[in-house]
Predicted model as a PDB file, atoms N, CA, C, CB and O in Angstrom, pLDDT in the B-factor column:
MODEL        1                                                                  
ATOM      1  N   MET A   1       3.714   5.225   0.238  1.00 70.00           N  
ATOM      2  CA  MET A   1       2.510   4.483   0.488  1.00 70.00           C  
ATOM      3  C   MET A   1       1.324   5.405   0.730  1.00 70.00           C  
ATOM      4  CB  MET A   1       2.707   3.566   1.658  1.00 70.00           C  
ATOM      5  O   MET A   1       0.219   5.142   0.254  1.00 70.00           O  
ATOM      6  N   THR A   2       1.549   6.461   1.456  1.00 76.00           N  
ATOM      7  CA  THR A   2       0.426   7.335   1.752  1.00 76.00           C  
ATOM      8  C   THR A   2       0.032   8.175   0.550  1.00 76.00           C  
ATOM      9  CB  THR A   2       0.759   8.232   2.918  1.00 76.00           C  
ATOM     10  O   THR A   2      -1.150   8.468   0.371  1.00 76.00           O  
ATOM     11  N   ASP A   3       0.988   8.568  -0.273  1.00 75.00           N  
ATOM     12  CA  ASP A   3       0.672   9.374  -1.451  1.00 75.00           C  
ATOM     13  C   ASP A   3      -0.128   8.602  -2.481  1.00 75.00           C  
ATOM     14  CB  ASP A   3       1.938   9.890  -2.081  1.00 75.00           C  
ATOM     15  O   ASP A   3      -0.891   9.202  -3.239  1.00 75.00           O  
ATOM     16  N   THR A   4       0.026   7.291  -2.530  1.00 75.00           N  
ATOM     17  CA  THR A   4      -0.707   6.471  -3.493  1.00 75.00           C  
ATOM     18  C   THR A   4      -1.934   5.817  -2.884  1.00 75.00           C  
ATOM     19  CB  THR A   4       0.200   5.410  -4.062  1.00 75.00           C  
ATOM     20  O   THR A   4      -2.651   5.090  -3.573  1.00 75.00           O  
ATOM     21  N   GLY A   5      -2.191   6.062  -1.597  1.00 78.00           N  
ATOM     22  CA  GLY A   5      -3.302   5.388  -0.935  1.00 78.00           C  
ATOM     23  C   GLY A   5      -3.104   3.891  -0.932  1.00 78.00           C  
ATOM     24  O   GLY A   5      -4.042   3.123  -1.150  1.00 78.00           O  
ATOM     25  N   SER A   6      -1.864   3.480  -0.680  1.00 78.00           N  
ATOM     26  CA  SER A   6      -1.490   2.056  -0.728  1.00 78.00           C  
ATOM     27  C   SER A   6      -1.780   1.473  -2.110  1.00 78.00           C  
ATOM     28  CB  SER A   6      -2.252   1.253   0.360  1.00 78.00           C  
ATOM     29  O   SER A   6      -2.250   0.343  -2.241  1.00 78.00           O  
ATOM     30  N   PHE A   7      -1.490   2.264  -3.124  1.00 80.00           N  
ATOM     31  CA  PHE A   7      -1.642   1.901  -4.535  1.00 80.00           C  
ATOM     32  C   PHE A   7      -3.099   1.794  -4.978  1.00 80.00           C  
ATOM     33  CB  PHE A   7      -0.947   0.594  -4.799  1.00 80.00           C  
ATOM     34  O   PHE A   7      -3.385   1.134  -5.978  1.00 80.00           O  
ATOM     35  N   MET A   8      -4.029   2.429  -4.255  1.00 82.00           N  
ATOM     36  CA  MET A   8      -5.436   2.366  -4.630  1.00 82.00           C  
ATOM     37  C   MET A   8      -5.889   3.544  -5.481  1.00 82.00           C  
ATOM     38  CB  MET A   8      -6.278   2.292  -3.400  1.00 82.00           C  
ATOM     39  O   MET A   8      -6.856   3.411  -6.231  1.00 82.00           O  
ATOM     40  N   PHE A   9      -5.221   4.695  -5.389  1.00 82.00           N  
ATOM     41  CA  PHE A   9      -5.670   5.865  -6.137  1.00 82.00           C  
ATOM     42  C   PHE A   9      -5.454   5.654  -7.628  1.00 82.00           C  
ATOM     43  CB  PHE A   9      -4.935   7.128  -5.664  1.00 82.00           C  
ATOM     44  O   PHE A   9      -4.467   5.046  -8.043  1.00 82.00           O  
ATOM     45  N   LYS A  10      -6.386   6.162  -8.427  1.00 81.00           N  
ATOM     46  CA  LYS A  10      -6.321   5.925  -9.867  1.00 81.00           C  
ATOM     47  C   LYS A  10      -5.135   6.633 -10.526  1.00 81.00           C  
ATOM     48  CB  LYS A  10      -7.611   6.377 -10.520  1.00 81.00           C  
ATOM     49  O   LYS A  10      -4.785   6.308 -11.660  1.00 81.00           O  
ATOM     50  N   GLU A  11      -4.515   7.586  -9.845  1.00 82.00           N  
ATOM     51  CA  GLU A  11      -3.377   8.299 -10.421  1.00 82.00           C  
ATOM     52  C   GLU A  11      -2.101   7.455 -10.466  1.00 82.00           C  
ATOM     53  CB  GLU A  11      -3.118   9.559  -9.632  1.00 82.00           C  
ATOM     54  O   GLU A  11      -1.122   7.855 -11.097  1.00 82.00           O  
ATOM     55  N   ARG A  12      -2.098   6.293  -9.806  1.00 85.00           N  
ATOM     56  CA  ARG A  12      -0.919   5.434  -9.848  1.00 85.00           C  
ATOM     57  C   ARG A  12      -0.721   4.951 -11.287  1.00 85.00           C  
ATOM     58  CB  ARG A  12      -1.063   4.223  -8.861  1.00 85.00           C  
ATOM     59  O   ARG A  12      -1.668   4.851 -12.067  1.00 85.00           O  
ATOM     60  N   ASN A  13       0.521   4.662 -11.603  1.00 88.00           N  
ATOM     61  CA  ASN A  13       0.815   4.207 -12.962  1.00 88.00           C  
ATOM     62  C   ASN A  13       2.054   3.317 -12.938  1.00 88.00           C  
ATOM     63  CB  ASN A  13       1.023   5.414 -13.924  1.00 88.00           C  
ATOM     64  O   ASN A  13       2.543   2.946 -11.871  1.00 88.00           O  
ATOM     65  N   GLU A  14       2.544   2.985 -14.101  1.00 91.00           N  
ATOM     66  CA  GLU A  14       3.711   2.107 -14.212  1.00 91.00           C  
ATOM     67  C   GLU A  14       4.917   2.692 -13.476  1.00 91.00           C  
ATOM     68  CB  GLU A  14       4.060   1.871 -15.689  1.00 91.00           C  
ATOM     69  O   GLU A  14       5.691   1.955 -12.864  1.00 91.00           O  
ATOM     70  N   HIS A  15       5.076   4.002 -13.535  1.00 91.00           N  
ATOM     71  CA  HIS A  15       6.202   4.662 -12.868  1.00 91.00           C  
ATOM     72  C   HIS A  15       6.123   4.462 -11.349  1.00 91.00           C  
ATOM     73  CB  HIS A  15       6.222   6.173 -13.210  1.00 91.00           C  
ATOM     74  O   HIS A  15       7.144   4.249 -10.695  1.00 91.00           O  
ATOM     75  N   THR A  16       4.915   4.530 -10.796  1.00 87.00           N  
ATOM     76  CA  THR A  16       4.722   4.326  -9.364  1.00 87.00           C  
ATOM     77  C   THR A  16       5.241   2.962  -8.933  1.00 87.00           C  
ATOM     78  CB  THR A  16       3.244   4.466  -8.999  1.00 87.00           C  
ATOM     79  O   THR A  16       5.964   2.843  -7.944  1.00 87.00           O  
ATOM     80  N   PHE A  17       4.862   1.933  -9.690  1.00 88.00           N  
ATOM     81  CA  PHE A  17       5.277   0.577  -9.344  1.00 88.00           C  
ATOM     82  C   PHE A  17       6.764   0.359  -9.614  1.00 88.00           C  
ATOM     83  CB  PHE A  17       4.450  -0.440 -10.123  1.00 88.00           C  
ATOM     84  O   PHE A  17       7.411  -0.428  -8.923  1.00 88.00           O  
ATOM     85  N   ALA A  18       7.308   1.048 -10.612  1.00 91.00           N  
ATOM     86  CA  ALA A  18       8.747   0.944 -10.878  1.00 91.00           C  
ATOM     87  C   ALA A  18       9.539   1.509  -9.696  1.00 91.00           C  
ATOM     88  CB  ALA A  18       9.120   1.694 -12.190  1.00 91.00           C  
ATOM     89  O   ALA A  18      10.558   0.944  -9.299  1.00 91.00           O  
ATOM     90  N   LEU A  19       9.068   2.618  -9.140  1.00 87.00           N  
ATOM     91  CA  LEU A  19       9.736   3.193  -7.970  1.00 87.00           C  
ATOM     92  C   LEU A  19       9.632   2.260  -6.766  1.00 87.00           C  
ATOM     93  CB  LEU A  19       9.132   4.563  -7.628  1.00 87.00           C  
ATOM     94  O   LEU A  19      10.602   2.094  -6.026  1.00 87.00           O  
ATOM     95  N   ALA A  20       8.467   1.653  -6.567  1.00 84.00           N  
ATOM     96  CA  ALA A  20       8.306   0.698  -5.471  1.00 84.00           C  
ATOM     97  C   ALA A  20       9.248  -0.486  -5.663  1.00 84.00           C  
ATOM     98  CB  ALA A  20       6.843   0.213  -5.379  1.00 84.00           C  
ATOM     99  O   ALA A  20       9.835  -0.977  -4.699  1.00 84.00           O  
ATOM    100  N   ARG A  21       9.390  -0.939  -6.887  1.00 88.00           N  
ATOM    101  CA  ARG A  21      10.300  -2.046  -7.191  1.00 88.00           C  
ATOM    102  C   ARG A  21      11.735  -1.675  -6.827  1.00 88.00           C  
ATOM    103  CB  ARG A  21      10.211  -2.429  -8.683  1.00 88.00           C  
ATOM    104  O   ARG A  21      12.464  -2.486  -6.257  1.00 88.00           O  
ATOM    105  N   GLU A  22      12.134  -0.459  -7.154  1.00 89.00           N  
ATOM    106  CA  GLU A  22      13.485   0.002  -6.837  1.00 89.00           C  
ATOM    107  C   GLU A  22      13.727   0.001  -5.331  1.00 89.00           C  
ATOM    108  CB  GLU A  22      13.716   1.406  -7.405  1.00 89.00           C  
ATOM    109  O   GLU A  22      14.818  -0.345  -4.878  1.00 89.00           O  
ATOM    110  N   LEU A  23      12.726   0.382  -4.561  1.00 84.00           N  
ATOM    111  CA  LEU A  23      12.864   0.351  -3.104  1.00 84.00           C  
ATOM    112  C   LEU A  23      13.062  -1.073  -2.602  1.00 84.00           C  
ATOM    113  CB  LEU A  23      11.636   0.975  -2.436  1.00 84.00           C  
ATOM    114  O   LEU A  23      13.885  -1.319  -1.720  1.00 84.00           O  
ATOM    115  N   VAL A  24      12.307  -2.002  -3.163  1.00 84.00           N  
ATOM    116  CA  VAL A  24      12.451  -3.404  -2.761  1.00 84.00           C  
ATOM    117  C   VAL A  24      13.836  -3.908  -3.129  1.00 84.00           C  
ATOM    118  CB  VAL A  24      11.365  -4.283  -3.423  1.00 84.00           C  
ATOM    119  O   VAL A  24      14.495  -4.559  -2.319  1.00 84.00           O  
ATOM    120  N   LEU A  25      14.281  -3.614  -4.342  1.00 88.00           N  
ATOM    121  CA  LEU A  25      15.604  -4.072  -4.790  1.00 88.00           C  
ATOM    122  C   LEU A  25      16.726  -3.439  -3.977  1.00 88.00           C  
ATOM    123  CB  LEU A  25      15.801  -3.754  -6.274  1.00 88.00           C  
ATOM    124  O   LEU A  25      17.788  -4.040  -3.814  1.00 88.00           O  
ATOM    125  N   ALA A  26      16.500  -2.233  -3.465  1.00 85.00           N  
ATOM    126  CA  ALA A  26      17.509  -1.544  -2.664  1.00 85.00           C  
ATOM    127  C   ALA A  26      17.550  -2.064  -1.221  1.00 85.00           C  
ATOM    128  CB  ALA A  26      17.237  -0.043  -2.666  1.00 85.00           C  
ATOM    129  O   ALA A  26      18.363  -1.617  -0.412  1.00 85.00           O  
ATOM    130  N   GLY A  27      16.664  -3.011  -0.917  1.00 78.00           N  
ATOM    131  CA  GLY A  27      16.681  -3.605   0.415  1.00 78.00           C  
ATOM    132  C   GLY A  27      15.790  -2.924   1.421  1.00 78.00           C  
ATOM    133  O   GLY A  27      15.855  -3.232   2.611  1.00 78.00           O  
ATOM    134  N   ARG A  28      14.968  -2.014   0.978  1.00 71.00           N  
ATOM    135  CA  ARG A  28      14.027  -1.367   1.898  1.00 71.00           C  
ATOM    136  C   ARG A  28      12.916  -2.362   2.213  1.00 71.00           C  
ATOM    137  CB  ARG A  28      13.441  -0.039   1.287  1.00 71.00           C  
ATOM    138  O   ARG A  28      12.392  -3.020   1.314  1.00 71.00           O  
ATOM    139  N   ILE A  29      12.565  -2.468   3.469  1.00 69.00           N  
ATOM    140  CA  ILE A  29      11.544  -3.425   3.882  1.00 69.00           C  
ATOM    141  C   ILE A  29      10.209  -2.688   3.921  1.00 69.00           C  
ATOM    142  CB  ILE A  29      11.886  -4.069   5.278  1.00 69.00           C  
ATOM    143  O   ILE A  29       9.914  -1.971   4.877  1.00 69.00           O  
ATOM    144  N   LEU A  30       9.411  -2.869   2.882  1.00 72.00           N  
ATOM    145  CA  LEU A  30       8.176  -2.108   2.757  1.00 72.00           C  
ATOM    146  C   LEU A  30       7.119  -2.504   3.779  1.00 72.00           C  
ATOM    147  CB  LEU A  30       7.620  -2.274   1.379  1.00 72.00           C  
ATOM    148  O   LEU A  30       6.353  -1.653   4.229  1.00 72.00           O  
ATOM    149  N   PHE A  31       7.062  -3.781   4.156  1.00 76.00           N  
ATOM    150  CA  PHE A  31       6.051  -4.165   5.138  1.00 76.00           C  
ATOM    151  C   PHE A  31       6.319  -3.477   6.467  1.00 76.00           C  
ATOM    152  CB  PHE A  31       6.022  -5.692   5.321  1.00 76.00           C  
ATOM    153  O   PHE A  31       5.383  -3.155   7.198  1.00 76.00           O  
ATOM    154  N   SER A  32       7.577  -3.252   6.785  1.00 79.00           N  
ATOM    155  CA  SER A  32       7.934  -2.566   8.020  1.00 79.00           C  
ATOM    156  C   SER A  32       7.460  -1.115   7.968  1.00 79.00           C  
ATOM    157  CB  SER A  32       9.458  -2.630   8.258  1.00 79.00           C  
ATOM    158  O   SER A  32       6.923  -0.597   8.947  1.00 79.00           O  
ATOM    159  N   ALA A  33       7.657  -0.470   6.835  1.00 79.00           N  
ATOM    160  CA  ALA A  33       7.188   0.912   6.669  1.00 79.00           C  
ATOM    161  C   ALA A  33       5.673   0.971   6.788  1.00 79.00           C  
ATOM    162  CB  ALA A  33       7.639   1.485   5.307  1.00 79.00           C  
ATOM    163  O   ALA A  33       5.140   1.850   7.466  1.00 79.00           O  
ATOM    164  N   ALA A  34       4.974   0.049   6.138  1.00 79.00           N  
ATOM    165  CA  ALA A  34       3.512   0.029   6.199  1.00 79.00           C  
ATOM    166  C   ALA A  34       3.033  -0.161   7.625  1.00 79.00           C  
ATOM    167  CB  ALA A  34       2.950  -1.077   5.306  1.00 79.00           C  
ATOM    168  O   ALA A  34       2.104   0.517   8.064  1.00 79.00           O  
ATOM    169  N   ARG A  35       3.651  -1.068   8.345  1.00 81.00           N  
ATOM    170  CA  ARG A  35       3.263  -1.315   9.731  1.00 81.00           C  
ATOM    171  C   ARG A  35       3.428  -0.042  10.558  1.00 81.00           C  
ATOM    172  CB  ARG A  35       4.099  -2.463  10.336  1.00 81.00           C  
ATOM    173  O   ARG A  35       2.552   0.308  11.349  1.00 81.00           O  
ATOM    174  N   ASN A  36       4.542   0.640  10.375  1.00 82.00           N  
ATOM    175  CA  ASN A  36       4.785   1.862  11.150  1.00 82.00           C  
ATOM    176  C   ASN A  36       3.838   2.993  10.761  1.00 82.00           C  
ATOM    177  CB  ASN A  36       6.222   2.316  10.965  1.00 82.00           C  
ATOM    178  O   ASN A  36       3.433   3.780  11.617  1.00 82.00           O  
ATOM    179  N   ILE A  37       3.484   3.084   9.497  1.00 81.00           N  
ATOM    180  CA  ILE A  37       2.588   4.148   9.035  1.00 81.00           C  
ATOM    181  C   ILE A  37       1.157   3.909   9.495  1.00 81.00           C  
ATOM    182  CB  ILE A  37       2.631   4.257   7.511  1.00 81.00           C  
ATOM    183  O   ILE A  37       0.498   4.824   9.988  1.00 81.00           O  
ATOM    184  N   TYR A  38       0.679   2.686   9.335  1.00 81.00           N  
ATOM    185  CA  TYR A  38      -0.736   2.415   9.540  1.00 81.00           C  
ATOM    186  C   TYR A  38      -1.105   1.805  10.887  1.00 81.00           C  
ATOM    187  CB  TYR A  38      -1.200   1.522   8.482  1.00 81.00           C  
ATOM    188  O   TYR A  38      -2.261   1.907  11.297  1.00 81.00           O  
ATOM    189  N   PHE A  39      -0.170   1.179  11.588  1.00 83.00           N  
ATOM    190  CA  PHE A  39      -0.551   0.432  12.775  1.00 83.00           C  
ATOM    191  C   PHE A  39       0.190   0.798  14.056  1.00 83.00           C  
ATOM    192  CB  PHE A  39      -0.356  -0.987  12.516  1.00 83.00           C  
ATOM    193  O   PHE A  39      -0.187   0.309  15.121  1.00 83.00           O  
ATOM    194  N   ALA A  40       1.211   1.622  14.007  1.00 85.00           N  
ATOM    195  CA  ALA A  40       1.984   1.971  15.202  1.00 85.00           C  
ATOM    196  C   ALA A  40       1.441   3.269  15.801  1.00 85.00           C  
ATOM    197  CB  ALA A  40       3.500   2.116  14.862  1.00 85.00           C  
ATOM    198  O   ALA A  40       2.007   4.343  15.594  1.00 85.00           O  
ATOM    199  N   HIS A  41       0.347   3.161  16.540  1.00 85.00           N  
ATOM    200  CA  HIS A  41      -0.283   4.344  17.110  1.00 85.00           C  
ATOM    201  C   HIS A  41      -0.301   4.234  18.633  1.00 85.00           C  
ATOM    202  CB  HIS A  41      -1.717   4.523  16.558  1.00 85.00           C  
ATOM    203  O   HIS A  41      -0.531   3.164  19.196  1.00 85.00           O  
ATOM    204  N   SER A  42      -0.059   5.343  19.264  1.00 89.00           N  
ATOM    205  CA  SER A  42      -0.116   5.370  20.724  1.00 89.00           C  
ATOM    206  C   SER A  42      -1.571   5.260  21.188  1.00 89.00           C  
ATOM    207  CB  SER A  42       0.537   6.666  21.276  1.00 89.00           C  
ATOM    208  O   SER A  42      -2.505   5.507  20.424  1.00 89.00           O  
ATOM    209  N   THR A  43      -1.733   4.893  22.428  1.00 90.00           N  
ATOM    210  CA  THR A  43      -3.073   4.816  23.003  1.00 90.00           C  
ATOM    211  C   THR A  43      -3.753   6.175  22.946  1.00 90.00           C  
ATOM    212  CB  THR A  43      -3.013   4.310  24.453  1.00 90.00           C  
ATOM    213  O   THR A  43      -4.947   6.263  22.659  1.00 90.00           O  
ATOM    214  N   ALA A  44      -3.005   7.227  23.216  1.00 92.00           N  
ATOM    215  CA  ALA A  44      -3.575   8.575  23.194  1.00 92.00           C  
ATOM    216  C   ALA A  44      -4.083   8.931  21.793  1.00 92.00           C  
ATOM    217  CB  ALA A  44      -2.528   9.607  23.658  1.00 92.00           C  
ATOM    218  O   ALA A  44      -5.149   9.530  21.651  1.00 92.00           O  
ATOM    219  N   LYS A  45      -3.329   8.566  20.774  1.00 88.00           N  
ATOM    220  CA  LYS A  45      -3.743   8.866  19.400  1.00 88.00           C  
ATOM    221  C   LYS A  45      -5.007   8.089  19.038  1.00 88.00           C  
ATOM    222  CB  LYS A  45      -2.610   8.531  18.407  1.00 88.00           C  
ATOM    223  O   LYS A  45      -5.895   8.626  18.377  1.00 88.00           O  
ATOM    224  N   MET A  46      -5.092   6.841  19.463  1.00 88.00           N  
ATOM    225  CA  MET A  46      -6.264   6.030  19.170  1.00 88.00           C  
ATOM    226  C   MET A  46      -7.497   6.577  19.890  1.00 88.00           C  
ATOM    227  CB  MET A  46      -6.016   4.572  19.570  1.00 88.00           C  
ATOM    228  O   MET A  46      -8.597   6.557  19.337  1.00 88.00           O  
ATOM    229  N   ARG A  47      -7.321   7.058  21.106  1.00 91.00           N  
ATOM    230  CA  ARG A  47      -8.447   7.652  21.842  1.00 91.00           C  
ATOM    231  C   ARG A  47      -8.919   8.929  21.157  1.00 91.00           C  
ATOM    232  CB  ARG A  47      -8.049   7.951  23.304  1.00 91.00           C  
ATOM    233  O   ARG A  47     -10.121   9.174  21.050  1.00 91.00           O  
ATOM    234  N   LEU A  48      -7.978   9.737  20.698  1.00 91.00           N  
ATOM    235  CA  LEU A  48      -8.329  10.958  19.985  1.00 91.00           C  
ATOM    236  C   LEU A  48      -9.089  10.628  18.698  1.00 91.00           C  
ATOM    237  CB  LEU A  48      -7.066  11.777  19.666  1.00 91.00           C  
ATOM    238  O   LEU A  48     -10.093  11.271  18.389  1.00 91.00           O  
ATOM    239  N   LEU A  49      -8.621   9.642  17.957  1.00 88.00           N  
ATOM    240  CA  LEU A  49      -9.304   9.217  16.739  1.00 88.00           C  
ATOM    241  C   LEU A  49     -10.708   8.718  17.059  1.00 88.00           C  
ATOM    242  CB  LEU A  49      -8.499   8.121  16.023  1.00 88.00           C  
ATOM    243  O   LEU A  49     -11.661   9.038  16.348  1.00 88.00           O  
ATOM    244  N   GLY A  50     -10.836   7.938  18.123  1.00 90.00           N  
ATOM    245  CA  GLY A  50     -12.153   7.447  18.530  1.00 90.00           C  
ATOM    246  C   GLY A  50     -13.104   8.583  18.838  1.00 90.00           C  
ATOM    247  O   GLY A  50     -14.268   8.549  18.439  1.00 90.00           O  
ATOM    248  N   ALA A  51     -12.618   9.589  19.546  1.00 90.00           N  
ATOM    249  CA  ALA A  51     -13.452  10.748  19.879  1.00 90.00           C  
ATOM    250  C   ALA A  51     -13.858  11.496  18.613  1.00 90.00           C  
ATOM    251  CB  ALA A  51     -12.707  11.695  20.843  1.00 90.00           C  
ATOM    252  O   ALA A  51     -15.004  11.926  18.489  1.00 90.00           O  
ATOM    253  N   ALA A  52     -12.942  11.652  17.690  1.00 89.00           N  
ATOM    254  CA  ALA A  52     -13.242  12.346  16.441  1.00 89.00           C  
ATOM    255  C   ALA A  52     -14.279  11.578  15.630  1.00 89.00           C  
ATOM    256  CB  ALA A  52     -11.966  12.543  15.615  1.00 89.00           C  
ATOM    257  O   ALA A  52     -15.210  12.175  15.090  1.00 89.00           O  
ATOM    258  N   LEU A  53     -14.125  10.269  15.543  1.00 88.00           N  
ATOM    259  CA  LEU A  53     -15.064   9.458  14.762  1.00 88.00           C  
ATOM    260  C   LEU A  53     -16.446   9.414  15.404  1.00 88.00           C  
ATOM    261  CB  LEU A  53     -14.527   8.041  14.600  1.00 88.00           C  
ATOM    262  O   LEU A  53     -17.447   9.284  14.699  1.00 88.00           O  
ATOM    263  N   THR A  54     -16.517   9.518  16.715  1.00 89.00           N  
ATOM    264  CA  THR A  54     -17.796   9.542  17.409  1.00 89.00           C  
ATOM    265  C   THR A  54     -18.624  10.746  16.971  1.00 89.00           C  
ATOM    266  CB  THR A  54     -17.581   9.565  18.926  1.00 89.00           C  
ATOM    267  O   THR A  54     -19.852  10.676  16.920  1.00 89.00           O  
ATOM    268  N   ASN A  55     -17.958  11.833  16.660  1.00 82.00           N  
ATOM    269  CA  ASN A  55     -18.647  13.071  16.288  1.00 82.00           C  
ATOM    270  C   ASN A  55     -18.701  13.300  14.775  1.00 82.00           C  
ATOM    271  CB  ASN A  55     -17.967  14.247  16.946  1.00 82.00           C  
ATOM    272  O   ASN A  55     -19.056  14.389  14.326  1.00 82.00           O  
ATOM    273  N   LEU A  56     -18.361  12.302  14.009  1.00 80.00           N  
ATOM    274  CA  LEU A  56     -18.319  12.436  12.550  1.00 80.00           C  
ATOM    275  C   LEU A  56     -19.718  12.424  11.961  1.00 80.00           C  
ATOM    276  CB  LEU A  56     -17.483  11.314  11.931  1.00 80.00           C  
ATOM    277  O   LEU A  56     -20.542  11.577  12.308  1.00 80.00           O  
ATOM    278  N   HIS A  57     -19.981  13.368  11.068  1.00 78.00           N  
ATOM    279  CA  HIS A  57     -21.249  13.426  10.342  1.00 78.00           C  
ATOM    280  C   HIS A  57     -20.930  13.534   8.860  1.00 78.00           C  
ATOM    281  CB  HIS A  57     -22.137  14.630  10.822  1.00 78.00           C  
ATOM    282  O   HIS A  57     -20.180  14.412   8.435  1.00 78.00           O  
ATOM    283  N   ARG A  58     -21.506  12.635   8.084  1.00 75.00           N  
ATOM    284  CA  ARG A  58     -21.251  12.633   6.640  1.00 75.00           C  
ATOM    285  C   ARG A  58     -22.408  13.255   5.894  1.00 75.00           C  
ATOM    286  CB  ARG A  58     -21.006  11.210   6.132  1.00 75.00           C  
ATOM    287  O   ARG A  58     -23.562  13.159   6.311  1.00 75.00           O  
ATOM    288  N   GLU A  59     -22.086  13.893   4.789  1.00 77.00           N  
ATOM    289  CA  GLU A  59     -23.101  14.440   3.908  1.00 77.00           C  
ATOM    290  C   GLU A  59     -22.878  13.863   2.519  1.00 77.00           C  
ATOM    291  CB  GLU A  59     -23.059  16.001   3.887  1.00 77.00           C  
ATOM    292  O   GLU A  59     -21.741  13.763   2.056  1.00 77.00           O  
ATOM    293  N   GLY A  60     -23.931  13.494   1.876  1.00 76.00           N  
ATOM    294  CA  GLY A  60     -23.809  12.978   0.521  1.00 76.00           C  
ATOM    295  C   GLY A  60     -23.306  11.555   0.493  1.00 76.00           C  
ATOM    296  O   GLY A  60     -23.129  10.916   1.530  1.00 76.00           O  
ATOM    297  N   ARG A  61     -23.081  11.077  -0.699  1.00 73.00           N  
ATOM    298  CA  ARG A  61     -22.640   9.702  -0.903  1.00 73.00           C  
ATOM    299  C   ARG A  61     -21.148   9.678  -1.157  1.00 73.00           C  
ATOM    300  CB  ARG A  61     -23.397   9.045  -2.069  1.00 73.00           C  
ATOM    301  O   ARG A  61     -20.632  10.481  -1.934  1.00 73.00           O  
ATOM    302  N   TRP A  62     -20.451   8.756  -0.504  1.00 69.00           N  
ATOM    303  CA  TRP A  62     -19.019   8.589  -0.738  1.00 69.00           C  
ATOM    304  C   TRP A  62     -18.816   7.856  -2.039  1.00 69.00           C  
ATOM    305  CB  TRP A  62     -18.342   7.833   0.425  1.00 69.00           C  
ATOM    306  O   TRP A  62     -19.457   6.831  -2.274  1.00 69.00           O  
ATOM    307  N   ARG A  63     -17.941   8.353  -2.890  1.00 67.00           N  
ATOM    308  CA  ARG A  63     -17.771   7.781  -4.220  1.00 67.00           C  
ATOM    309  C   ARG A  63     -16.573   6.855  -4.328  1.00 67.00           C  
ATOM    310  CB  ARG A  63     -17.639   8.875  -5.224  1.00 67.00           C  
ATOM    311  O   ARG A  63     -16.354   6.267  -5.387  1.00 67.00           O  
ATOM    312  N   GLY A  64     -15.800   6.706  -3.280  1.00 65.00           N  
ATOM    313  CA  GLY A  64     -14.674   5.776  -3.319  1.00 65.00           C  
ATOM    314  C   GLY A  64     -13.494   6.318  -4.105  1.00 65.00           C  
ATOM    315  O   GLY A  64     -13.342   7.529  -4.268  1.00 65.00           O  
ATOM    316  N   PHE A  65     -12.668   5.416  -4.587  1.00 60.00           N  
ATOM    317  CA  PHE A  65     -11.431   5.799  -5.240  1.00 60.00           C  
ATOM    318  C   PHE A  65     -11.533   5.824  -6.748  1.00 60.00           C  
ATOM    319  CB  PHE A  65     -10.346   4.878  -4.837  1.00 60.00           C  
ATOM    320  O   PHE A  65     -10.537   6.088  -7.423  1.00 60.00           O  
ATOM    321  N   GLY A  66     -12.699   5.559  -7.296  1.00 52.00           N  
ATOM    322  CA  GLY A  66     -12.930   5.659  -8.736  1.00 52.00           C  
ATOM    323  C   GLY A  66     -12.131   4.724  -9.503  1.00 52.00           C  
ATOM    324  O   GLY A  66     -12.222   4.697 -10.731  1.00 52.00           O  
TER     325      GLY A  66                                                      
ENDMDL                                                                          
END                                                                             
């Protein structure tokens, strides 16, 4: 999930989705993995992220995932 940007990066292809399909067919629960990757954060980690984002400065225009 993280390597494909949750399937948003343009480098994904038919092979990417075929592998995801195999995981589903093998009984892997993908929503559980996604929840643990993206939403299971300790309070300390969230505070650290908040502090980092408070000091974030961007330069230029963000171009997205193309």
